[in-house]
C-alpha positions in Angstrom: 63.1 -11.8 -15.2 65.4 -14.6 -14.7 68.3 -12.7 -13.2 68.9 -13.9 -9.7 68.3 -11.2 -7.1 71.9 -11.3 -5.8 73.5 -11.1 -9.2 71.6 -7.9 -10.1 72.3 -6.3 -6.7 76.0 -7.4 -6.8 76.4 -5.9 -10.4 75.0 -2.6 -9.3 77.0 -2.5 -6.0 80.3 -3.2 -7.8 79.4 -0.3 -10.3 79.3 1.9 -7.2 82.1 0.0 -5.3 83.4 3.0 -3.4 80.0 4.1 -2.0 79.9 3.7 1.8 77.5 2.2 4.5 77.9 3.6 7.9 76.5 3.1 11.4 78.2 5.0 14.2 81.9 4.3 13.8 81.6 1.2 11.6 81.9 1.6 7.8 82.1 -0.7 4.9 82.3 0.1 1.1 80.0 -1.5 -1.4 82.9 -3.5 -2.8 84.0 -4.7 0.5 80.4 -5.6 1.3 80.0 -7.7 -1.8 83.2 -9.7 -0.8 81.9 -10.1 2.7 78.4 -11.3 1.6 79.9 -13.9 -0.7 82.3 -15.1 1.8 79.7 -15.4 4.6 77.3 -17.0 2.2 79.8 -19.9 1.6 79.1 -21.1 5.2 75.3 -20.9 4.9 74.2 -24.5 4.3 70.7 -24.6 5.8 67.6 -23.6 3.7 66.4 -20.8 5.9 67.9 -18.3 8.4 66.4 -15.9 10.8 68.2 -12.6 10.9 68.2 -11.2 14.5 70.8 -8.4 14.9 70.9 -5.5 17.3 72.7 -3.4 14.5 70.6 -2.6 11.3 73.8 -2.4 9.4 74.6 -5.9 10.5 71.1 -7.1 9.5 71.6 -5.7 6.1 75.0 -7.5 5.7 73.3 -10.8 6.8 70.4 -10.2 4.5 72.8 -9.8 1.4 74.6 -13.0 2.4 71.4 -15.0 2.4 70.6 -13.6 -1.0 74.1 -14.6 -2.2 73.7 -18.0 -0.8 70.3 -18.5 -2.3 68.7 -19.3 1.1 65.6 -17.9 2.5 65.9 -15.0 4.9 63.5 -14.2 7.8 64.1 -10.7 9.1 63.4 -10.3 12.9 63.6 -7.1 15.0 64.6 -6.9 18.6 63.0 -3.6 18.7 59.7 -5.6 19.1 61.2 -7.6 22.0 62.3 -11.1 22.4 58.7 -12.5 22.9 57.8 -11.2 19.4 60.9 -12.7 17.8 60.1 -16.0 19.5 56.6 -16.0 18.0 58.2 -15.7 14.5 60.7 -18.4 15.2 57.9 -20.7 16.4 55.8 -19.8 13.4 58.5 -20.4 10.7 60.7 -23.0 12.6 63.9 -21.8 10.9 66.8 -24.1 11.8 69.3 -21.3 12.5 69.6 -17.5 13.0 72.3 -15.0 12.0 73.0 -12.7 14.8 75.6 -10.0 15.8 75.5 -10.9 19.4 79.0 -10.6 20.7 79.9 -8.0 18.1 80.5 -10.1 15.1 78.1 -11.8 12.6 77.8 -15.5 13.2 75.2 -18.3 12.8 73.5 -20.1 15.7 71.6 -23.4 15.3 68.3 -23.4 17.1 65.8 -26.1 18.1 62.6 -24.6 16.8 61.0 -27.7 15.2 61.2 -28.9 11.7 61.3 -26.3 9.0 58.9 -27.1 6.1 60.5 -25.7 2.9 57.8 -24.3 0.5 57.4 -25.9 -3.0 58.8 -22.6 -4.4 61.7 -21.2 -2.4 60.9 -17.6 -1.1 63.9 -15.3 -1.0 62.2 -13.7 2.1 59.6 -14.5 4.6 58.5 -11.3 6.0 56.3 -11.6 9.1 53.7 -9.1 10.0 54.1 -7.5 13.4 52.0 -10.1 15.1 51.6 -8.0 18.3 48.5 -10.1 19.0 48.1 -13.7 17.9 50.3 -15.6 15.4 52.4 -13.7 12.9 51.6 -14.2 9.2 54.7 -15.1 7.2 54.5 -13.3 3.8 56.6 -15.3 1.2 58.2 -13.1 -1.4 60.2 -14.5 -4.3 63.2 -13.1 -6.0 60.9 -12.2 -8.9 58.4 -10.3 -6.5 61.3 -8.2 -5.0 63.0 -7.4 -8.3 59.6 -6.4 -9.9 58.9 -4.0 -7.1 62.5 -2.7 -7.0 62.6 -1.9 -10.7 59.3 0.0 -10.5 60.6 2.1 -7.3 63.9 2.8 -9.2 61.8 4.3 -12.0 59.9 7.0 -9.9 62.1 7.5 -7.0 64.4 10.3 -8.1 67.4 9.7 -6.0 71.1 9.3 -7.2 74.6 8.2 -6.4 75.2 11.8 -5.1 72.6 11.3 -2.4 73.0 10.0 1.2 70.1 8.2 2.8 69.4 7.8 6.6 67.6 4.5 7.4 66.0 5.0 10.8 63.5 2.0 10.9 64.2 -1.6 11.2 64.8 -3.8 8.0 62.2 -6.1 9.5 59.7 -3.8 7.6 59.4 -4.5 3.9 58.9 -0.8 3.2 62.4 -0.3 4.6 64.1 -3.4 3.2 62.9 -2.9 -0.4 62.0 0.8 -0.6 65.0 2.2 1.3 67.9 -0.4 1.6 67.8 -2.2 -1.7 66.8 0.7 -3.9 69.6 2.6 -2.4 72.2 -0.1 -3.1 70.8 -0.3 -6.6 71.3 3.5 -7.2 74.6 3.8 -5.4 73.6 6.0 -2.4 75.7 6.3 0.6 73.8 4.8 3.5 73.7 5.8 7.2 71.9 3.5 9.6 70.5 4.5 12.9 69.7 1.5 15.2 69.0 3.6 18.3 65.6 4.3 19.9 63.7 7.1 18.2 65.0 10.5 19.2 64.1 13.5 17.0 67.0 15.6 18.2 69.5 12.8 17.6 68.1 12.2 14.1 68.4 15.9 13.1 72.0 15.8 14.3 72.6 12.7 12.2 71.0 14.5 9.2 73.3 17.5 9.5 76.4 15.6 10.4 76.2 13.2 7.5 74.7 15.6 5.0 71.7 13.4 4.6 69.7 14.2 1.5 67.1 11.4 1.4 64.9 10.0 4.3 61.8 7.9 4.5 59.4 7.5 7.5 55.9 7.8 8.8 53.9 11.0 9.2 54.4 10.7 12.9 58.2 10.7 12.5 58.3 13.7 10.3 55.8 15.6 12.4 58.2 15.0 15.4 61.1 16.3 13.4 59.1 19.3 12.2 58.4 20.1 15.9 62.1 20.9 16.5 62.6 22.9 13.2 61.9 26.7 13.5 62.0 29.5 11.1 64.5 29.2 8.3 66.1 26.0 9.9 64.2 23.8 7.4 65.5 25.6 4.4 69.1 25.0 5.6 68.5 21.3 6.2 70.4 19.0 3.5 67.3 16.9 3.0 66.4 16.9 -0.7 63.9 14.1 -0.9 61.5 12.6 1.7 59.2 9.7 1.2 56.1 9.3 3.7 54.3 6.0 4.3 53.1 3.6 7.0 50.1 5.4 8.4 47.4 7.8 7.4 48.4 11.3 6.5 46.3 14.1 7.8 46.3 17.7 6.5 48.0 19.1 9.5 50.8 16.7 9.3 51.1 17.5 5.5 51.2 21.2 6.2 53.7 20.8 9.0 56.0 18.8 6.7 55.7 21.3 3.9 56.5 24.3 6.1 59.4 22.5 7.9 61.0 21.3 4.7 60.0 23.9 2.0 62.8 22.9 -0.5 62.4 19.2 -0.1 60.7 17.0 -2.8 58.0 14.9 -0.9 56.7 11.6 -2.0 53.5 10.1 -0.4 53.6 6.3 -0.9 51.4 3.4 -0.2 52.2 -0.3 0.0 51.6 -3.6 1.8 54.2 -6.4 2.8 52.1 -8.8 0.6 53.0 -6.5 -2.4 56.7 -6.6 -1.9 55.6 -3.7 -0.7 55.1 -0.7 -2.9 51.7 -0.3 -4.7 51.4 3.4 -5.5 53.1 6.7 -5.2 52.1 10.4 -5.3 54.7 12.4 -7.3 56.3 15.4 -5.4 54.7 17.9 -7.9 51.3 16.8 -6.7 51.9 16.9 -2.9 51.0 20.5 -2.3 47.5 19.9 -4.0 46.8 16.4 -3.0 48.7 15.6 0.1 46.1 13.1 1.4 46.4 11.0 -1.9 48.7 8.1 -2.3 48.8 8.7 -5.9 49.1 6.4 -8.9 50.0 2.7 -9.4 53.6 1.7 -10.0 54.2 0.8 -13.7 53.8 -2.9 -13.4 51.0 -2.7 -10.8 47.3 -2.7 -11.6 44.9 -1.3 -9.1 41.1 -1.9 -8.9 38.6 -0.7 -6.4 35.9 -3.5 -5.9 32.5 -3.0 -4.3 30.7 -5.4 -2.0 29.5 -7.4 -5.0 33.0 -7.7 -6.5 32.3 -5.3 -9.3 34.7 -2.5 -10.2 33.7 0.7 -8.4 33.1 4.0 -10.2 35.2 7.0 -9.6 35.0 8.3 -6.0 33.1 5.1 -4.8 34.7 3.5 -1.7 35.5 -0.3 -2.0 38.3 -2.6 -1.4 41.7 -1.9 -2.8 42.8 -4.9 -5.0 46.1 -5.3 -6.7 47.7 -7.4 -9.4 51.3 -7.6 -10.7 54.5 -9.6 -10.5 55.1 -7.9 -7.0 52.2 -9.9 -5.3 53.4 -12.4 -2.9 53.6 -16.2 -3.3 51.3 -16.6 -0.4 51.5 -17.0 3.4 54.0 -19.5 4.7 52.4 -22.8 5.6 48.9 -21.4 5.4 47.2 -22.1 2.0 43.8 -21.3 3.3 44.7 -17.8 4.4 46.6 -17.4 1.2 43.6 -18.2 -1.0 41.4 -15.8 1.1 43.5 -12.8 0.0 44.7 -13.9 -3.4 41.8 -14.5 -5.7 42.1 -14.9 -9.5 45.6 -13.5 -9.3 44.6 -10.4 -7.5 45.7 -9.5 -3.9 42.8 -8.2 -1.8 44.6 -5.8 0.4 41.8 -5.5 3.2 42.1 -1.7 2.8 39.2 0.5 2.0 39.9 3.3 -0.6 38.6 5.0 -3.7 40.1 6.6 -6.9 39.0 10.2 -7.6 38.2 11.9 -10.8 41.9 12.6 -11.3 42.9 8.9 -11.1 44.5 9.4 -7.7 44.1 6.8 -5.0 42.9 7.6 -1.4 43.0 5.1 1.5 40.1 5.3 4.0 41.3 2.7 6.4 41.5 -1.0 7.2 38.5 -3.2 6.7 39.3 -4.9 9.9 38.9 -1.6 11.6 35.6 -0.7 10.0 32.9 0.0 12.5 29.3 -0.1 11.4 26.8 1.8 13.6 23.1 2.4 12.7 23.9 1.3 9.1 26.7 3.9 8.6 30.3 2.8 7.7 32.8 4.5 10.1 36.4 4.6 9.5 38.5 5.1 12.6 41.4 6.5 10.7 39.2 9.2 9.1 38.0 10.4 12.5 41.5 10.4 14.0 42.8 12.3 11.0 40.2 15.0 11.4 40.7 15.4 15.1 44.6 15.5 14.8 44.3 18.6 12.6 43.7 20.5 15.7 47.0 21.8 17.1 46.1 20.6 20.7 45.9 17.0 19.6 49.0 14.9 19.8 47.4 11.5 19.0 43.9 9.9 18.8 42.7 6.4 18.7 39.0 5.5 17.8 37.8 1.9 18.3 34.4 0.1 18.6 32.8 -1.2 21.7 29.6 -3.2 22.1 27.1 -3.3 24.9 25.7 -6.6 23.4 23.0 -4.8 21.5 24.5 -1.8 19.7 27.9 -0.8 18.5 29.4 2.3 20.0 32.5 4.4 19.4 35.1 5.0 21.9 37.8 7.7 21.6 41.2 7.8 23.5 43.0 11.1 22.9 46.2 12.6 24.1 47.0 16.4 24.0 46.6 19.7 25.7 43.2 19.3 27.2 42.0 20.0 30.7 38.7 18.2 30.5 36.7 15.8 28.5 34.2 18.5 27.7 36.8 20.3 25.6 37.4 17.2 23.6 33.7 16.8 23.1 33.6 20.3 21.9 36.3 19.6 19.4 34.4 16.6 18.2 31.3 18.5 17.6 33.4 21.0 15.5 35.3 18.4 13.5 33.0 15.4 13.1 29.7 14.5 11.5 26.9 13.4 13.9 27.3 9.6 13.1 31.0 9.9 13.9 30.6 11.3 17.3 32.2 9.0 20.0 30.0 7.6 22.9 32.9 7.4 25.3 35.9 9.7 25.5 39.1 9.3 27.6 42.0 11.6 27.9 45.3 9.5 28.0 48.9 10.4 28.3 49.9 8.5 25.1 48.5 6.1 22.5 50.5 2.7 22.4 52.5 2.2 19.2 54.6 -0.6 17.9 58.3 -0.3 16.9 57.4 1.1 13.5 55.3 3.8 15.1 51.9 2.5 14.1 49.1 2.7 16.6 48.3 -0.7 18.4 44.5 -1.0 17.8 43.9 -4.5 19.3 45.6 -4.1 22.6 
């Protein structure tokens, strides 16, 4: 795979030269965007640029210019706040950023220290959210991105007759590769929304732009489902949905199927370190196995390893490991961390999961979140999912607390409850004895980051 990333994307964009990218009143055709990207690229003379734009459409234009120039791009997101962006700038020490501040894309040199160019130039440095501590810079090569892009193109049944709505920031690899680049590659019309999340506004955008494809988290689609009544879902133009980013529960899956009865629903799984897509559940299987994240992409190999490093048997929980050309180069400027997650060519994802008798992958939760109490392995996401099946529950967060001697479970829950005793009764109905929380608190809301994921380490 020696075709440069930009050359392949450019070739496909020129084939679909009249397709449009829109955000509010701004619009540009694929053909015009190719000309813009190459023109802007001619002025990019530094090895690495941060992309810090208020407009996601502008961020996409800047990203393509970096690809065209053959320089490393570091997406940033102002939705996470300036302090978060500063953390990434201080970590990578890029010499300049591309911004749309003032309404027009331009570069700004910054004094962030001396940028250390890796031995192998990454096309992207995708930083993890880093809401606590220092962000990790995931280095992705052109080969990594192209490998994953080709695999997504094969299974994701979208066409040049479709229009996709991109609601989340390109800062996330799932959005950058799995929505933006694959849409350019397949010639979709693209509509960006850079506004704060508003379900009613999104539904209006979907109808006004005849949006047929949309990707998002279970939380996002559950919120949309809340405003769809009766036959409204059948009249929605959405033809294809891809769900990812957090654990699916049966209630969310049921709501999604009921709200969008004629829509093909993919349930997908990935990780930034894998460029990002690892597996997908074909829409034909969603009604039977909605909690599964399916089968590996064509060029991806998945193995579940037990505590001794041996391959687990079917239905045995272990760590999900991945190999393939989509696996990252490593973490920026951190060889020790890189070698701790890439061993013998395999990416150790840090996720617990299992493969069932049908060959379908299920994710139990993050190893970092695992709580061991009285010798029992407890997965917070599993408890949260069980509780969230109840219609009264809006959100739940389970975490471990220690009294210095034993590990205990704590539960924060938001929903329609008048007392903690009501919540405890629900827990007794839904949970096993070893999963019962020691402390329960009713809260107004569970804190989330800009992508809608729960903040566990606040």
